[in-house]
C-alpha positions, 0 to 999 in steps of 0.5 A, a space after each residue: 106355671 104357678 100364678 105370680 103374686 106381684 108386689 108394688 114399690 115397698 120403700 121400707 114399709 115392712 109392716 105394710 109388706 107383712 100385711 100384704 103378704 098375708 094374701 100370698 098363697 105360698 104353696 100355689 103362687 110365685 112372688 114377684 117384687 117390681 123393685 124399690 124395696 128400699 129408701 124412705 119408709 119404716 125400715 128398709 133393711 128389714 124389707 131387704 132381709 125379708 125379701 132375701 129370706 123369702 127368696 131363699 125359701 120360696 119361688 121369688 123374683 125380685 127386680 132392680 129398681 132405681 133406688 136399689 141402683 142408687 144405693 149401689 151407685 153410692 157404694 161405688 162413689 160415696 163422696 160423689 153420690 152421697 148428697 143425692 142419695 140422701 135427698 132420695 131417702 137414702 138416710 133411712 136405708 143407711 141407718 137401718 143397714 148399719 144398725 145404729 145412729 150415724 156418726 156425724 164425723 163419719 165420711 161417705 167412704 167410711 159409711 160405704 165401707 161399713 155397709 159393704 162389710 156389715 150388709 155384704 149379703 144384702 148388697 150381693 143380693 141387690 147386685 144380682 137382681 134382673 131388670 125385668 121378667 117376661 112370661 107369656 104376654 106379661 112383662 114385669 119391670 120397675 119403671 118401663 121400657 123404651 117403645 121407640 126401640 124396634 125391640 123393647 128388650 134393647 131398652 137402655 139399662 137406665 130406662 128400665 128403672 127410670 123411664 116415665 112419660 114415653 113409656 106411660 103415654 107412648 103407643 105400645 106396639 109390643 103385644 105385651 102387657 106391662 106391670 110396673 111401679 116407679 111412678 106413684 099412681 097418685 100422679 096418674 089418676 086425675 083425682 090423685 087416688 091410690 088405686 091401681 092405674 091402668 092405661 087407656 089401651 089396657 096394656 100398662 098396669 101401675 102398681 106403685 100405690 105410693 105406700 110410703 107417701 100415705 097411699 097403698 101397697 098393692 099386690 096383683 095375682 097374674 094367672 095365665 093371661 089374666 090378672 085375677 085378683 088384687 090386694 092392698 095394704 095401707 096405714 
């Protein structure tokens, strides 16, 4: 199997993504995104389009993050979900998807209808995304898994893209190494630095460098049973 070049949470930072992908060996490596391509950032729709285009051309695995799910939730229940979605950076995604400034008179239902009509290919792409990818001793996932389950595969769907403390600091008896995003590494490093975070037992690697918050966009190369390289891009 080809090595995997795994990318942390992009959150709309298209310029940083393009810079990071200069380190990706397209011929030799598969590409994997741990989710949260959208919301906040420079241009979420551009990131979505770039990742979808790459998926059509090369071996790319893209996981669903909580922000992708929030967009889908908004599209399903616009009036109920809009306020929360906008508070989580959804405004940038909506504006970039419909390609113009928001009409203040447009209802949540009207916005959702426009997005589903004008970006149907991107919405279909998001809906198809898996929750995790497992290969060898590694599991790639957006937020984490539930270690209290007898089999981590039985983790509730919600937890795959929302869980934090029980996964971050719980005992990992799965025999797997997890590479994930969701929690900005600055929240885990005592000095609030932006480098990749590794748990004390070395079974969890957080590659969400908080790029959209002024940190870094991380990428790591997994070859066989080893992380062989790491890269980052920052403003």
